[in-house]
N, C-alpha and C positions, 0 to 999 in steps of 0.2 A: 924311571918310578913311574911315570904316567902311563906304560901300557901294563905296569903291574895292576895299575883301580884299575885296569879297563876288565882285564880278566875278574876281577873281583865284582863289581857294581853287575853283571847279569849276576850274579850270585845271590847278590839281596833282594834285586829285583823277586827273583820266585822265591827267597823266604816270606818276604810279606804277598804274596799270596797264598800260601801252602797253611802257615800257619792260622791265618784268621780264616779260613776256609776250615780247617780240625777245629777248630775251637767250633766254629757255627752249628759244625755235625755233630760236636758232642754236646750241643746244647739243642740239636734236635732230639737226639736219642735219649736224653733226659725230658723232655715235653716227652715223646711219645710214651716211657715207661710211665708217666704219672696219667695219661691218655691213656692207656690198655687198665692199670688201676683201677680207678676211676670209674669206668666202664663196668670194673668186676666185682662191683656190691651188687650187691644184689636192688637194694631200694635206686639204685643209677639205670636199671634195664629194663628196657620200653616196650612192652609188649604188642605189638599192633596196633600203636596205637592210632587214630585215624582222625582229621580233621571234619569241624563240623559238614553238612551236605551245605547247609548257609545259616544266612547267619536269623531269619525269620524262624527255623527249627528250633534252632540253640535255643537263644531267647525262650521261646515259646515253653522248652523245655523244666530252660530256669526257670518259671515263674511254677512251672507243676511243679518240683522239686520243695520250693519253697513255700511254695503252702501248703503239702505236704510236712513240710517242719523236717525237711532233709536238706543236709550242706549238698550243694550242687561245684561245690570246688575240690572237694577231697570225697564224693560221694558215699558219707560214713550221717547217719543218724543224727538228729540236732538233738537238745534235750529236748522232753517230751513239753508241751504245749501246755499251757494253766490252765485245762478243762474240767469241767467238774465230774467226776468222779460217779460210775452207774449206782448204785448200792440197790442190795437186796433188802429192800425198806420190808418191815413188817408191824402185823396193829395187834396194838397190844389191848387183848379185850380183857378188863375188868370186872371183875365175879365180885361180889354181896349179898350178906341174905338180911339179915338185919342192922339197921338201922339203933340203936339207946345202948342202952348201958344193959349188961348182962349178962348170965354168966361163960356162955357159952365161950370158944374164939374166933365161932362166924361172927360175930354182934360186930360191929362200928358202932364208935360215940358219934352223935350228934357233930361232935367238937370235934375230930380225926373226920369228919366224913366230907366238911364244910371246910379245913384246912386240906383235905388232896384235892376236892373240883376247883379252890382257890388258886394252888396249886399251877392246875391243866390250865386253867384259863391268863395264869402270868403268868407260862413259860409256852405260851404260844400255840396250844394245844387243838385241834377243831376234833370237836366231837361229836361222832354219825352213828344211823342205829346202825343192828344184824342186818339189816338188808343192806341197807348202801356199804357198809364192809362189805360183804359178798359180792356188790359190785368191783366192786374193786378190787379185789380179791379173786376175780374171774379174766376182766378187763387187762394184769398185771400196771393198773396203773394209780400205784400208789404213795399217794404226797408226803412229805414228811408231817410226823406229829398228828396223826391222828389218832385216835383208840376208839374205843368201844365204853358203854358205861351199861353193864345187865344185872337185872336181880332175879335171881333164884326162889322160888315159891311163893310169891306174892302176896306176903307180911302187911297189915296194915300201918306198917312206920314207912311204906317206903310214899303212901303217899303223906301222911302226915308231921314225917322229920325230911325224909329223901326230897321231895319235891321241890318245896318251896324254895330249899339249898340249889337243886339244876333248875330250877325258874333263874333265882336270882343270877347264874352264870349263862343262863339261854342255854342247856345242855342240853339236847335228847336224851332217851333209854330205852333197853330194852327190857320187856318185864317180863319174866319168863312163868307164867301162870298155872297150876291145876287146874283141871274144869271141872271137878267136885270141891272147890276148896273155897271160894266165891260167896260169904258169907257168916262163913266157921270162925270161933272165937282167934281173935286174933288175926284175920287175913282179910283183905282185901274186899268188898262189897262189889256186887256188876257195876253199881253207879258209879264208887272210884273209879273202875278198870273201865269205865269211856269216858268219866274226865283225865285223866289221864290219857287213856288214848287222846281222844278230843284236843290236850293241848303238845303232841307232839310224841311221846311213849309208842315204840311201836312192841307191840300184844306178841309174843311167841308161846309154845306151847312145853305144858314141862309136866308133859304126862296128863290121867284123870287120875290116877290115887296115887301117883309120888313110887311106885313097885321100883325094885332090881326087876329092869326090865329084860335081866337073862335069867330069873327064876319063876317066871309067866307060860302060860301055855299057848299056841298061836293067837287064839279065840280071843284070850285075854290080851296079846299083846299089841292084838291090833285092832281093841274096843281103847288099850290107853292111846296107841297114834293120832289112828284116826279117826277116831270118836271124838278125842279132845279136840282136832284139828277143825273136824265140823262143830259142837259146839261153842264155841268161840267164836269161828268168823257168824255164824248165826244167832250170836249175842253181841257182835258190834259189826255187825255185815260190812264185814272187811277181810280179803286174802291173811292168814296166817300164812307168815314162812321160811320162821328158824323153829328148831325143838330144841332141848336141856338136857339129857338124861337126868334120869332122878336119882338120887345116888352113883352118878359116873358113870354105870356097868351098860356093858354091851360085849356082844359080840359080833364075831365077824359077817353074820345075818343082818344084825339091825341095821345100821344104817343102809341097807337093801329096801330093809320094810320101808323105813323114813323117808328114806325116797322116791317109792313106790307109791307114798300115799299124800305125796305132790308136795312137800318141805322142798325147800332150794339152799337150806345149813343144817347144821348143826353144833351144837356144842359140846364140850369137853369139861371133866374137871382137871386134866391134864395140864402143866404149870409149861407157858410158854405160851412166846403171840407166834400170829397169825402170817402166817404169808403165802405167797399162789402157789406153793410147793405141797403146799397142808391139801388131805385131802377135807371139799367142804364138809363133810358130815361128820368130819373128825377133827374140828378147831378144837384148838386148846384153848388155855382163856389163865390169868392172871389171878387169884384170888387172895378176897387182900382180909389180912386174918384182926383181930380187933387191938394188938401189941405192935399193929408195923407207927414205925417212924417214920417221920416228911421223909428223912434220905433216904430207909428201907424202898418205901414208894419210888420215890425216885427212881431208883435205883431199877428197880426190878422194872417198871415202863419204858426206860432208856437203851 
């Protein structure tokens, strides 16, 4: 009986070794299969990833990437920083004619004009002359909320009604004068023009007799453009820089004649705000009408 058990004992020993070994191999095969599946996934594939050369280089790269708003951890852009966006700023050039009560749509009542000037002041607008605006356009340095106030024809109401309100608001303006008009009924005199100029008003030319410049011959065109400039400069003792097209009429040759006469800018009656992309001799303006409400006025200049 004892010998029988002696034969069984070695067999049991062999089973004790083989069975655990077999189980261990199965476990290893399972682990190997799992690793193969994991490695086969695209997101787990590593393509020639290299360690940084040294800690200093890695730190420098990290600082640079953070400064540039880039996430170094994953190599994707971080949300944009809160930097102010650069806008294509423009300058509204307001166009007035007469200030007062009258039948024409070009009249703006004194009360409406005052309300419009107070709106500009209370909303933080800086008012500049036409020549100052031209410099901003040329240099492409246009601060926000800049505007120009211009008057066409040189009516006496500019001195009697508009100027006291402009002085109250400490606003300059640009007045375009026809050099043959001073002293005529309802127009500024030379004394008025000189007083306005000494008070900070820029004087520009609106031609000599206010014709449509497209309808005159070359000799008359020169007199209207160059001649008016000479007369104004002689009377005021200062340079005249800006021109305003009478009736708004011009052709492709007119701006060249104006430039050759020594003007540095010219304004039209085309509606719009002036930008650095505009031709300096074809600058648009915003005509202010009799019926304009404050909301209309505000919308046009914004």
